[in-house]
MIPA-839767 format. One record per residue (C-alpha): residue in one letter; x, y, z. Coordinates in steps of 0.5 Angstrom, whole numbers, padded with zeros to 4 digits, always signed. Layout:
AXYZ
...
This chain:
M+0000+0000+0000
T+0005+0005+0002
V+0009+0003-0004
A+0003+0004-0009
L+0002+0011-0006
S+0009+0013-0006
S+0009+0011-0014
L+0002+0015-0015
V+0005+0021-0012
V+0011+0021-0016
L+0008+0019-0022
T+0003+0025-0021
L+0009+0030-0020
V+0012+0027-0026
L+0006+0029-0030
A+0005+0036-0027
A+0012+0037-0029
A+0012+0035-0036
G+0006+0039-0037
S+0009+0045-0035
R+0016+0044-0038
R+0014+0050-0043
W+0014+0054-0037
L+0021+0052-0034
V+0025+0052-0040
P+0029+0058-0040
A+0029+0064-0045
R+0035+0064-0050
P+0038+0070-0053
I+0038+0072-0060
T+0042+0078-0062
S+0040+0083-0067
T+0043+0089-0070
A+0038+0095-0072
G+0042+0102-0073
G+0048+0099-0072
V+0047+0097-0065
R+0047+0090-0062
R+0042+0088-0057
P+0039+0082-0054
R+0032+0079-0056
W+0030+0074-0051
R+0025+0069-0053
P+0023+0063-0050
R+0025+0056-0054
T+0018+0053-0054
Q+0013+0059-0054
R+0010+0061-0060
S+0012+0068-0063
R+0008+0074-0059
P+0005+0079-0063
D+0010+0085-0060
D+0016+0081-0063
E+0012+0080-0070
V+0010+0087-0070
A+0017+0089-0068
E+0020+0085-0074
W+0015+0088-0078
C+0018+0095-0076
E+0025+0092-0077
Q+0024+0090-0084
V+0021+0097-0086
A+0027+0100-0083
R+0032+0096-0087
S+0028+0097-0094
V+0028+0105-0092
R+0035+0105-0091
A+0036+0101-0098
G+0033+0107-0102
S+0025+0105-0102
S+0020+0110-0100
L+0016+0109-0093
A+0010+0107-0097
S+0013+0102-0102
A+0017+0099-0096
V+0011+0098-0092
A+0007+0095-0098
Q+0013+0090-0099
T+0014+0088-0092
G+0007+0086-0092
T+0008+0082-0098
D+0015+0079-0094
L+0012+0078-0087
P+0004+0077-0088
G+0003+0074-0081
A+0006+0080-0078
G+0004+0085-0083
A-0004+0083-0083
A-0006+0088-0078
F-0003+0093-0083
Q-0006+0090-0089
P-0012+0095-0089
A-0008+0101-0090
V-0003+0098-0095
R-0010+0097-0099
A-0012+0104-0098
L-0005+0106-0101
R-0005+0102-0107
R-0012+0105-0108
G-0008+0112-0108
R-0010+0115-0101
G-0005+0119-0097
F-0001+0115-0092
A-0003+0119-0086
D-0011+0118-0088
A-0009+0110-0090
F-0006+0109-0083
G-0011+0114-0079
E-0017+0109-0080
I-0013+0103-0076
D-0010+0108-0071
E-0018+0110-0069
A-0019+0102-0068
A-0013+0100-0065
D-0011+0100-0058
P-0006+0105-0056
A-0002+0101-0051
S-0002+0095-0057
A+0004+0094-0061
V+0000+0096-0067
G-0002+0102-0063
L+0005+0104-0062
V+0007+0103-0069
I+0002+0107-0073
P+0003+0114-0070
V+0011+0114-0071
L+0009+0112-0078
T+0004+0117-0079
A+0009+0122-0076
C+0015+0120-0081
A+0010+0121-0087
E+0008+0128-0085
L+0014+0131-0082
G+0019+0128-0087
G+0026+0126-0085
P+0029+0119-0084
A+0024+0114-0082
A+0029+0108-0080
M+0031+0110-0074
P+0024+0112-0070
L+0022+0105-0073
D+0028+0101-0070
R+0027+0105-0063
V+0019+0102-0063
A+0022+0095-0065
A+0027+0096-0059
T+0021+0098-0055
L+0017+0092-0057
H+0022+0087-0056
A+0024+0090-0049
R+0016+0089-0047
S+0016+0082-0050
A+0022+0080-0046
E+0019+0083-0040
R+0013+0079-0040
A+0017+0073-0042
E+0021+0074-0036
R+0015+0075-0031
R+0012+0069-0034
T+0018+0065-0033
S+0019+0067-0026
S+0012+0065-0024
A+0013+0058-0027
Q+0014+0055-0020
A+0008+0057-0017
R+0004+0055-0023
L+0007+0048-0022
S+0005+0048-0015
A-0002+0049-0017
R-0002+0043-0021
V+0001+0039-0016
L-0003+0041-0011
T-0009+0040-0015
T-0008+0033-0018
V-0005+0030-0012
P-0011+0029-0008
V-0015+0027-0014
G-0010+0021-0015
V-0009+0019-0008
L-0017+0019-0008
A-0017+0014-0014
L-0011+0010-0011
L-0015+0009-0004
A-0021+0007-0008
V-0018+0002-0012
V-0014-0001-0006
E-0018+0000+0000
P-0025-0003+0001
A-0027+0001+0007
V-0026+0007+0002
R-0030+0004-0003
G-0035+0003+0002
S-0035+0010+0004
L-0035+0013-0003
T-0042+0010-0004
S-0045+0013+0002
G-0048+0019+0003
A-0043+0022+0008
G-0038+0020+0003
I-0041+0023-0003
A-0042+0029+0001
C-0035+0029+0003
V-0032+0028-0004
L-0037+0034-0007
V-0034+0039-0002
G-0027+0037-0002
G-0028+0037-0010
A-0031+0044-0009
F-0025+0047-0005
N-0020+0044-0010
V-0023+0047-0016
A-0024+0054-0012
G-0016+0053-0010
W-0014+0052-0017
C-0018+0058-0019
W-0016+0062-0014
M-0008+0060-0015
R-0009+0062-0023
H-0012+0068-0021
L-0006+0070-0017
I-0001+0068-0022
G-0005+0071-0027
G-0004+0078-0024
V+0003+0077-0024
A+0004+0073-0031
């Protein structure tokens, strides 16, 4: 009995850790160059690309095209073709530019609908200002890209820092269920208790508390991550 119980606890811990592996893998640095300045870009190994990083790459591609001699409008249109996933949010403006609308008017429609705190909401005022005021557009776009990369890295760092708490939440939630299942299999007295009214009530109350604790821990961890 003791061996079986210990084995179940160990198996539960292993399964919980395996499910949380993508949170525990450390981020790896990727060095990129923008405007002659090398900076680290941190990305988790197993996490999909995030919106901030995608828009930042879009900005870097536009900046490279501008430095190569393209106009800002041409660079935006070409980048939308080269990076369709990252430039999907800017496609309405690209189509408006191809229909002959002005740069500020084309991006103004997206600016009105975009959240100012989002990645797109940060990029559009910079593009509009560069088009209206003139001057080199590559450096402002590189600055926006650096800001978006830093914000994405900061979010990834918070998520990594809360990985242990998420793993603890999984373990504390799954171990009681596994132990109850094992006892119900190997102990006739426990099986008999589970068929009684008092046993069923205890299981329901314990399950409710278990679910409530899981939700509360997710709420606390989500506020940080």
